[in-house]
N, C-alpha and C positions, 0 to 999 in steps of 0.2 A: 339207355335212350333218354335224351334230354327233352322234357316236356315244356320247359319255359319258352314263352313265345319269342322273345327277342333277347337272347343272352348277350349279344354284342352291345346292348344298351347299358350293360353293367360296368363297362370299362371306365375307369377313372372316377368311380363313385366311392364315397366313404361308406364303409360297411361296419356296423357295430358288432361286438362280440356276441356270438350265438344267433345272429340273424341268418336266415336261410338265403342262399343265393340262387340255386337252381332246383327245379323240380325234376326228379329223376324217376323213371318208370321202374318198378320192381318186376322181377320175373315170376311173380306169383300167378295164381289162376287168372285166365283171361275172362273178363266180364263183358257181356254184350248188353246194350241197352236198347229196348224196343219201345218206341213211342206209340201209344194206342190212343186214337182220337176218342173224345167223350161220346160222340155220336155212335160209336160202334160198341160201347161197353155193354149195352143190353143184349147184343147178339153173340157175345163171346162167353162160352161156358168156362167154369173154373179149370177144366182139364184140357183146354184148347191146345192144338198142335201148332207150332211155329216152324216155318221153313225159311232158313236163312241162306241167301245167296251172297257169300262173302267175296269181296273183290279179290281177284287173282286165284280163285279156286274154281274148279269145274264142277265139283260135287255140291249138292245141297245138304245143309246140316239141318236135321229135324230134331226138335226139342219140344218139351212141354212148356207152355207159357207160364211164367211165374206170376203170382198175383200182382196186379198193378197197384201201386201204393203211393203214399205221399200226397203232397198238395198238387192240384192241377197246375200245369205250366205251359208256356208257349215253347216252340221249338228253339234250340240254340241257333245263333246266327250262322248262316251259310247252308242250313238244311232246307230252308224255304226261301223263295224269292222275296226280296225286300219290297214292301208295299209303300209307294210314295203318296198314295191317296189318303187324305184325312178321313176319319170316320169308319174306315174298314178295319174290323177286328180280325186278327188271326185266329184260327181255330185253337181250341184248348186240348191238351193231351195229358195223359197219365203215363208214367214211366214204369216199365217192368225190367228188372235187372236179373240176368241169368248168367251162370258160369258156363263157358264153352267147354264141350267135351274135348278130350285129347285127340279124337279123330278129326277135329276141325283144323288141325295144324297150328301154325303160329302166325295169325294175321297181324298186320301192322297196327299199331295203336292209333286211334283217332280216325280211322277210315270209316266211311259210311257205306251202307249197302241196302239192299232191299230185303224186307221180311214180309212174308204172307202168313196171316193168322187164319186158321181154318175154324170158323165159328159154326153156329147152328145153321142148318139148311132150313129155309122156309119156303112155303109155296107162294105163288103169286097172290092167292086169296089172303094168306096170312100177312103178307106185306101191305096189302090194301087196308086190311083191318087195323094193322099197327099204325099206319099213317093217319087213318081216320080217327083213331083213339087219341093220337098225339095232337092232332088239330083240335079235337074236342076239349082236351085237357088245357091246351094253350089259350083257347079263346072263350070257352064257356065256364069251365070250372075255376 
């Protein structure tokens, strides 16, 4: 499978020796990337479960969430609507990469789907206390 965006644009170009022309997908293990918003990191335990709804599949794939690592980033283009307004910042995410099990089949490369992360359950009183503490930290401390 060819991963290069526009291979037709390579026609008629001078290519040097050893220069790569096309990016090809290898048939190794399938990796899924889950983007976790920064605002949800405090509610996700280290052994959280992820339910993936892969496009073209009727079954839900359940896995353990890998630790989110790396630098914070914004979502790749096409996954979130483009903001035309100046001054609006897009939310920041962390990325968790996991290997799909063999039971997930062979999904197409580059497709996006939905993932639900099952974090800690909190009572309504716990949520109110958390919001109040965050407001106190942001404005007083």
